[in-house]
N, C-alpha and C positions, 0 to 999 in steps of 0.2 A: 596062434589062433587068429584066424581072419574072419571076418563076417559070414564067409562061405564055409564055416566049420560043418555046418549042417549037411553040406553036400560031399559027394566024392569027386575030387579032382583027379582027372586022369591026364596022362601023358606028360607029366612034369619034366621039364628040362632045365638045367641050371649050369652057370659057367664053372669052369674049372677053379682049381684052388690058387693057381699062380697067375699073377699080372692081372691086367684089365681085360674085360671081355669085350670084344667088338661083334659079337653075335646079333643079328637084327632081332626086332621084336616076333614074337610067334604069329605066324600066318596060317593056323591050322583050320582046314576047311572054310576057306573064306566064301562068304554068300556074295555073289556078283551083284551089282547094282540093277542089272537086267533081271535077275532072278527076283530081287526084292520088289522091284516094281510090278513084276508079274504077279506075285503074291498079293500086292495092294490091289490090283486090278480084280483079282478073285474075291477079295472082301467086298468090293464095291459093287459086285453083282447083287448083293443083298443089302448092302448098306452105301447108298450113293453119295453120302458126304464124308465117308471114311477118306482120310489123307495119310500117305505114308509119312509126309514130312511131320505132321502132327504126332503120329505114333513115335516116331524116332525120337522126337524132341521130349515126349512124355517119359520114355524107357530112359533116355540119357539123364534126365532131372532126377528120376526115381532113383537111379544108381547113386548118384551124388547125395541125394537127400539120406539115402540109407547109411551110407559111410558116415557121414555126419552125425546122424542119429546114433549109430553104434558107439562112435568114438566119445560122443557126448553122454553115452549110457542113458538116453532117454529114448525109449524105443516107441512110445505111445503114438507120436505122430505118424507112425507106419502103419497104424491100425486101418485106415481107410484107404492104404495103398496095396493091401494084400489080402489074401484069403485068411480066415480065422486061423486054419490049421498052420499055414506058415508063419503067421504071425506069433502064434502061441510057441511054436518050434524055437524060433529065433529068439524070442524074448526069453525062454528059459536058458538058452546058451548065455545070453547077455547077463541074466542074474547069476549064473554060476562064476562069470568073471567078476561081477561086484562082490560076490560073497569072499572070493580069494583077495579082495583089495587090489585088484588088477585093472588097468585101463589098455585097451587095445586102441592105439594111436593110428588113425588113418589120414595121412598127409599127401599133398601133391596129387591130388584125384584128378585124373582126366580120362574121359570117355573118348577112345580113338575111334570106334566105328559101330554103328547099330545098323543092321539089316534085318529085314523080314524073311524068315527061312520057310515057314510053313503056315497054312490055315487050314483048319478043319472044325467041323461041327459035330456035336453029339446031341443027345437028347435034352440036356439042361444047358449047356454052354456053347458059345463060340470060343475057340482056342487059337490063340496066334503064338507060334514059336518065333523068337527074336534071338538071332546071333549078336552077342555083344561083346566087344574087345575094350579093355580099360587097363590103365597104367595107375598104380598107388604104390606109395611107401607105407608098409605095414609093419608096426611092431607093437610090442606089450611092455608096460612098465608096472613097476610096484607104486600103488597110490601113494603110499606114505613117503617112501624113501626117493621115488622116482627113478630108482635104479632099473636097468634094462633087464627084463625077464626073457624075451624071445624076439627073434626078428632083428632087422638091422635097419636103422633110420637113415642110411646112407645108401641103401640098395632099393631099386624099384622093381616091383612085381608087375609082369604083364599077364593078364588074365583073360581068358576066353570062356564065356558062358553060353549056355542056351537058356534062355528065359522063357517061360509059358505064361502069357498073359491071357486072362479069361473074362468073360461077362455073360450075363445071363443070355439064353437064347431068345432071339427076337427083339433085342435092344438095337437101336439105331443111333448113329452119330447125329447129333442135333445139327441143324443147319447154322451157318455161321452168323454171328450178330453183326452189329455195326461195325465193330473193329476187326471184322474178317476172321475172327477165331471162334469156334465153338465152346460153349459153355454147358457144362453138365450141372444142371440144378433141377431137383425133383421135390416132391413132397414126402414127408416122412410118413411111412405106412401105419404108424401107430398113434400119431395125433393130427396128421394132415398138415402139420406146418411146413414151410418151404425149408429145404435143407440143402446146404452147399457141402459136396463131398470133396473139397479140397484142403481141408484143414483137419478134420476129424470124422470118424463114424458114428459120432454120438450126437444125436439130435439136441440142440441147445434148448429147445423148448420143453420136452417131457423127459430128456435123460436117456432115451432107448438107444441101445446100439443097432444100427442100421447095417444090414449085410451089403458090403459094398459092392460085389459082382452086380447087384440090381440096379446100380446107377451108371456104372462105367467100367472100363478095363482096369483089372487089378492083377498082380503078380501073384501067380498060383505055385510055381515051382521054379528051382534054379537047378540047373546041372552044369558042374564044372567040365570043361571040354579040355582045357591046357592052361599050363602055368610056366612061366620063365622068369627067373630072376636075374637081374643084371646089376 
């Protein structure tokens, strides 16, 4: 059971049963740097301060944060990073693990590549499809005994995903501050207090849950593209 149990993983490839594998990591449908840059240029036509580098960093950090939140079985920090539907769906999967007294360990996490694949708009949202390739050691243990339930702590999985990041239509990337980096900070629509959506989607003043896409890009869906275990 991996954090992506809520998605369909296609094109799985595994090594044979005998000897060590020398197969290279998967390179399924690689998005070229030129294509990624062209997609970023498309976003900047309506959002002048959008940068490819910041989006790639945001996605890479989010992937790592998700793995740690899943392994620590504390999913609440992810509320401000994804849509309500995806948050609830994945939280239910995590609660099933907890109810079975099992812990899904995620170790040696490494994001290998992040590229912008597609940008499109609909009536409600800006949509940005990201191709992400990562490496992780993924296995499940019994909470009480520590015995291995599934997976292999000595083998690595190379995973390729398409992530869709969304934000409310009309939102723009704020201009860089003094440090040269954009900061997303707005006011709570319920009480008007300033709110920073980097730690939680809950307003610390009135306790209201704020819809994250109204402030910044958040993860809307995850689609598995390929998997290889070495």
